[in-house]
C-alpha positions in Angstrom: -11.4 23.3 -1.2 -10.7 25.4 1.9 -7.6 24.8 4.0 -8.0 22.5 6.9 -7.7 24.1 10.3 -4.2 23.8 11.9 -5.7 21.7 14.6 -8.3 19.7 12.8 -10.1 16.9 14.6 -11.3 13.8 12.8 -14.0 11.9 14.6 -14.3 8.1 14.8 -15.8 6.5 11.7 -17.6 3.3 11.1 -15.7 2.7 7.9 -12.9 4.1 5.8 -13.9 7.2 3.7 -13.7 7.0 0.0 -10.1 7.9 -1.1 -9.7 9.9 -4.3 -6.0 8.9 -4.3 -7.0 5.5 -5.7 -7.1 7.4 -9.1 -3.3 7.5 -9.0 -3.2 3.7 -9.7 -6.7 3.2 -11.2 -6.8 6.1 -13.8 -4.0 6.9 -16.2 -3.1 10.2 -17.7 -0.5 11.0 -20.3 1.6 13.4 -18.1 1.3 12.3 -14.5 2.9 14.8 -12.2 0.9 13.4 -9.2 3.0 10.3 -9.0 5.6 10.4 -6.3 7.9 7.5 -7.1 11.2 7.1 -8.9 11.4 5.2 -12.2 10.1 1.7 -11.8 12.6 -1.2 -11.7 12.5 -4.2 -14.0 13.0 -7.7 -12.6 16.1 -8.2 -14.8 17.7 -5.1 -13.3 17.9 -6.7 -9.9 18.1 -10.5 -10.4 18.6 -13.1 -13.1 15.0 -14.2 -13.8 16.4 -17.8 -14.0 17.1 -17.6 -10.3 13.4 -17.5 -9.6 12.7 -20.7 -11.5 13.4 -22.9 -8.5 11.8 -20.7 -5.9 9.1 -22.6 -4.0 6.0 -20.6 -3.2 5.3 -21.9 0.3 4.5 -19.8 3.3 7.1 -17.5 4.7 7.5 -16.7 8.4 5.4 -14.1 10.3 8.4 -11.8 11.0 9.6 -12.1 7.4 12.5 -13.6 5.5 15.7 -13.7 7.6 18.0 -12.4 4.9 15.7 -9.5 4.1 15.4 -8.6 7.8 19.2 -8.7 8.1 19.6 -6.3 5.2 17.0 -3.8 6.7 18.7 -4.1 10.1 22.1 -3.3 8.7 20.6 -0.2 6.9 18.7 1.1 9.9 21.1 0.2 12.8 18.8 -2.2 14.6 19.0 -6.0 15.1 17.3 -8.4 12.6 14.9 -9.6 15.3 13.7 -5.9 15.6 12.6 -5.8 11.9 9.1 -6.9 10.8 8.4 -7.3 7.1 5.1 -5.8 6.0 2.9 -5.2 3.0 4.5 -1.9 2.0 4.9 1.0 4.5 1.1 1.3 4.4 0.9 -2.2 5.9 3.2 -1.2 8.7 1.1 1.9 9.4 -2.0 -0.2 9.5 -0.5 -2.6 12.0 0.4 0.4 14.3 -3.2 1.7 13.9 -4.6 -1.7 14.9 -2.3 -1.9 17.9 -3.0 1.6 19.0 -6.8 1.7 18.4 -9.2 2.5 20.0 -7.4 5.4 21.7 -6.1 8.7 20.8 -3.8 9.3 17.8 -1.9 12.5 16.9 -0.9 12.9 13.3 1.5 15.6 12.1 0.2 17.0 8.8 0.1 17.6 6.0 0.3 13.8 5.6 -0.3 10.7 3.6 -4.1 10.4 4.1 -4.2 6.8 5.5 -2.0 8.1 8.4 -5.2 9.6 9.8 -8.1 7.8 8.1 -7.0 4.3 9.0 -6.8 4.8 12.8 -10.0 6.9 12.6 -11.7 4.1 10.7 -10.6 1.6 13.4 -12.2 3.7 16.1 -9.4 6.0 17.3 -9.8 9.7 18.1 -7.5 11.4 15.7 -6.0 14.9 16.1 -4.2 16.4 13.1 -1.6 19.1 13.9 -0.3 20.6 10.7 2.7 22.6 9.6 2.3 25.5 7.4 3.4 26.2 3.8 4.7 29.7 4.8 6.8 28.1 7.5 8.3 25.6 5.1 6.3 22.8 6.8 8.7 22.7 9.7 7.7 20.4 12.6 5.3 22.3 14.8 6.7 20.9 18.1 5.0 23.3 20.5 1.6 22.7 18.8 2.1 19.0 19.0 3.1 19.2 22.6 0.0 21.2 23.4 -2.3 18.5 22.0 -0.7 15.5 23.8 -2.8 13.9 26.5 -2.4 11.0 28.8 -4.6 9.0 26.4 -2.5 9.7 23.3 -1.3 6.3 22.2 0.4 7.1 18.9 2.1 10.1 17.4 2.6 9.7 13.6 4.8 11.7 11.3 6.8 11.3 8.1 10.4 12.5 7.4 10.8 13.3 4.6 7.1 14.3 4.4 4.5 13.2 2.0 3.6 15.6 0.2 6.3 18.2 0.8 9.5 16.2 0.9 10.7 18.2 3.9 13.0 16.3 6.3 12.8 17.1 10.0 16.1 17.9 11.7 17.6 15.9 14.5 16.8 18.7 16.9 13.2 18.8 15.8 12.8 15.0 16.3 14.6 15.2 19.7 12.2 18.0 20.8 9.2 15.9 19.8 10.5 12.9 21.6 11.1 14.9 24.7 7.6 16.3 24.5 6.1 12.8 24.2 8.3 11.1 26.9 8.5 13.9 29.4 5.0 15.4 29.2 1.5 14.0 29.1 1.7 10.9 26.8 3.3 8.1 28.9 2.0 5.3 26.7 2.5 6.8 23.3 4.6 5.3 20.5 6.2 7.6 18.0 5.9 6.3 14.4 8.4 7.9 12.0 7.5 7.0 8.4 10.9 7.0 6.5 9.5 5.9 3.1 11.5 8.7 1.4 14.7 8.5 3.5 16.8 6.8 0.9 15.6 9.2 -1.9 18.4 11.8 -1.9 19.8 14.3 -4.4 23.2 14.2 -6.1 26.0 12.9 -3.9 24.1 13.6 -0.7 24.4 10.4 1.5 21.3 8.7 2.8 20.7 10.1 6.3 20.6 7.8 9.4 17.3 6.2 10.4 15.4 7.3 13.4 15.1 3.6 14.4 17.6 3.8 17.3 16.6 7.2 18.8 14.4 5.6 21.5 12.6 2.4 22.4 9.4 4.5 22.0 10.2 5.0 18.3 8.9 2.7 15.6 9.9 3.4 12.0 8.4 2.2 8.7 9.6 2.2 5.1 9.4 0.4 1.9 10.9 -0.2 -1.6 8.1 1.7 -3.3 9.4 5.2 -3.7 13.1 5.7 -3.5 13.9 2.3 -5.1 11.1 2.4 -7.7 9.6 -1.0 -6.7 6.0 -0.3 -5.7 4.8 -3.4 -7.5 6.5 -5.6 -4.9 4.2 -4.3 -2.1 7.1 -4.8 0.3 7.9 -2.7 3.4 9.0 -3.1 7.0 8.8 -1.6 10.4 11.5 -1.5 13.1 10.7 -1.7 16.8 13.4 -2.0 19.4 11.0 -2.7 22.3 10.3 -6.4 22.4 6.8 -6.1 23.8 5.2 -4.0 21.1 7.2 -5.8 18.5 5.6 -9.1 19.5 2.1 -7.5 19.4 2.8 -6.1 16.0 4.2 -9.5 14.7 1.1 -11.2 16.0 -1.2 -8.6 14.4 0.5 -9.3 11.1 0.1 -13.0 11.5 -3.6 -12.9 12.3 -4.3 -10.5 9.4 -1.8 -11.7 6.7 0.0 -14.8 8.0 3.2 -14.0 6.2 4.5 -11.9 3.4 4.7 -13.1 -0.2 7.9 -15.2 -0.7 8.6 -13.9 -4.2 8.3 -10.3 -2.9 10.8 -11.0 -0.1 13.3 -12.6 -2.5 13.1 -9.8 -4.9 13.2 -7.2 -2.1 16.3 -8.7 -0.7 17.9 -8.5 -4.2 17.0 -4.8 -4.4 18.6 -4.0 -1.0 21.8 -5.9 -1.9 22.2 -3.6 -4.9 20.6 -0.5 -3.5 23.7 1.7 -3.8 24.0 1.1 -7.5 20.2 1.4 -7.9 19.8 4.6 -5.9 22.7 6.5 -7.5 21.2 7.1 -10.9 17.9 8.0 -9.3 19.6 10.6 -7.1 21.2 12.0 -10.2 17.9 12.1 -12.1 16.1 13.9 -9.2 18.9 16.5 -9.0 18.4 17.3 -12.7 14.6 17.3 -12.6 14.5 19.4 -9.4 16.7 21.9 -11.1 14.4 22.0 -14.1 11.4 22.4 -11.8 13.1 25.3 -9.8 13.8 27.1 -13.1 10.2 26.7 -14.1 9.0 28.0 -10.8 11.0 31.1 -11.2 9.0 32.0 -14.3 5.5 31.3 -12.9 3.2 32.9 -10.3 3.7 30.0 -7.9 5.6 29.3 -4.7 7.7 26.2 -3.9 8.7 24.6 -0.6 12.1 23.1 -1.6 12.2 19.5 -0.6 15.0 17.8 1.3 14.4 14.3 -0.1 12.0 12.3 -2.2 10.6 12.6 -5.7 7.9 15.1 -4.6 7.3 18.6 -3.4 4.5 21.1 -2.7 3.8 24.0 -5.0 1.3 26.8 -4.4 -0.6 29.0 -6.8 0.3 32.5 -5.8 -2.4 33.9 -3.4 -1.6 37.4 -4.7 -2.1 36.5 -8.4 -4.6 33.8 -8.3 -7.6 34.0 -5.9 -9.5 31.0 -4.5 -12.2 31.4 -7.1 -9.8 30.9 -10.0 -8.3 27.7 -8.7 -10.9 25.4 -10.3 -9.9 26.9 -13.7 -6.4 25.6 -13.1 -7.5 22.0 -12.5 -10.0 22.1 -15.4 -7.3 23.2 -17.8 -4.9 20.5 -16.5 -7.6 17.9 -17.2 -8.0 19.1 -20.7 -4.3 18.8 -21.2 -4.2 15.1 -20.0 -2.0 16.2 -17.1 -2.4 15.7 -13.4 -1.1 16.9 -10.0 -2.5 15.9 -6.7 -4.6 18.6 -5.1 -3.7 19.8 -1.6 -7.1 18.8 -0.3 -6.0 15.2 -0.4 -3.4 16.0 2.3 -5.4 18.5 4.4 -4.2 21.6 2.6 -6.0 24.2 0.4 -6.3 23.1 -3.2 -4.2 26.0 -4.4 -1.4 23.9 -3.0 -0.6 20.7 -4.9 1.8 17.8 -4.7 4.1 17.6 -7.7 6.2 14.5 -8.5 9.4 15.1 -10.4 11.0 11.6 -10.5 8.6 9.3 -12.4 8.5 10.7 -15.9 11.3 10.6 -18.4 13.1 14.0 -18.6 11.7 15.0 -22.0 8.2 14.1 -20.8 8.7 16.0 -17.5 9.7 19.1 -19.5 6.5 18.8 -21.6 4.4 18.2 -18.4 5.8 21.4 -16.9 4.9 23.3 -20.1 1.3 22.0 -19.8 1.3 22.9 -16.1 2.3 26.4 -17.1 -0.6 26.6 -19.5 -2.9 25.6 -16.6 -1.4 28.2 -14.3 -1.9 30.9 -17.0 -5.5 29.8 -17.4 -6.1 30.4 -13.7 -4.3 33.8 -13.9 -6.5 34.7 -16.8 -9.6 33.6 -15.0 -8.6 35.8 -12.1 -8.3 38.9 -14.3 
């Protein structure tokens, strides 16, 4: 698949396009390098299952469980009444898309596909301004500023990114906010997806949230990736401006009423213990990223080193592997019961792929890289 233009335009759609990413949860492979989560938690790792026996399964509240919101607030630097519990970070993004559509949405790519397809499916005009692999996927502030208009209602980005794991610097975010607030987008909200913020390496501390940077900033996150609890389907957004917060709360109520009580109870248990839960995951990611880096050094591939998260972008060398040989790479991977996520999913060329290095046990990860190397060699042979 050819690379998307740096300033791609997605027209309004009557319905959501078919997403190939559903295969990540619907279709299993033996060595899954496409998955971008840390190892999955078990219930008995976070709470005594006996504590759930007396839990009543009535409705919760539309903002979400008070204890859970207090824990999120303490972690992000906002007040509990500025936290809205959602169905994963994807649910938070969908609420923003509902609130901002129809209108104009600017998405910084490469990105998690629903960041663009959901607002487009709801009738928004969506512009995608993408960073480049060769630039390390740094935030293209000037290009974003050039595409802002007085009808831009949402600017959406992730830090660390999905798929690259690149974290934007404070200066980059400040420049983006200045462009939005001081130029031609007087009504725009800036959504910062922080799903991978808590996913660090080694002893590196979790960086501060962007939640308090400006009343124009809304953040979203979840327990799915860094904490390894995607089965809870629990996320949140922060919004320090009371007017959009109330609209978002009401949008959640009319579409979902409330979150699942059992998810909220288990989610609060995760956050109470997150330091002890995140530490071994940070250690694992440090080891597997080192293993991956050593593998990259032996292969005709390029790597954008991630700043956080259990994911990164790898590129088949343009000098060694022409576009016509890329299909041989994916064909051989399929034969080896191994998977990565093609760059086309994220608006990139398919010679770029997302590789997850936090989900598999370390021995399996080593074997998966061996099979990945076999597929790279198959593409190199096809190019000869």
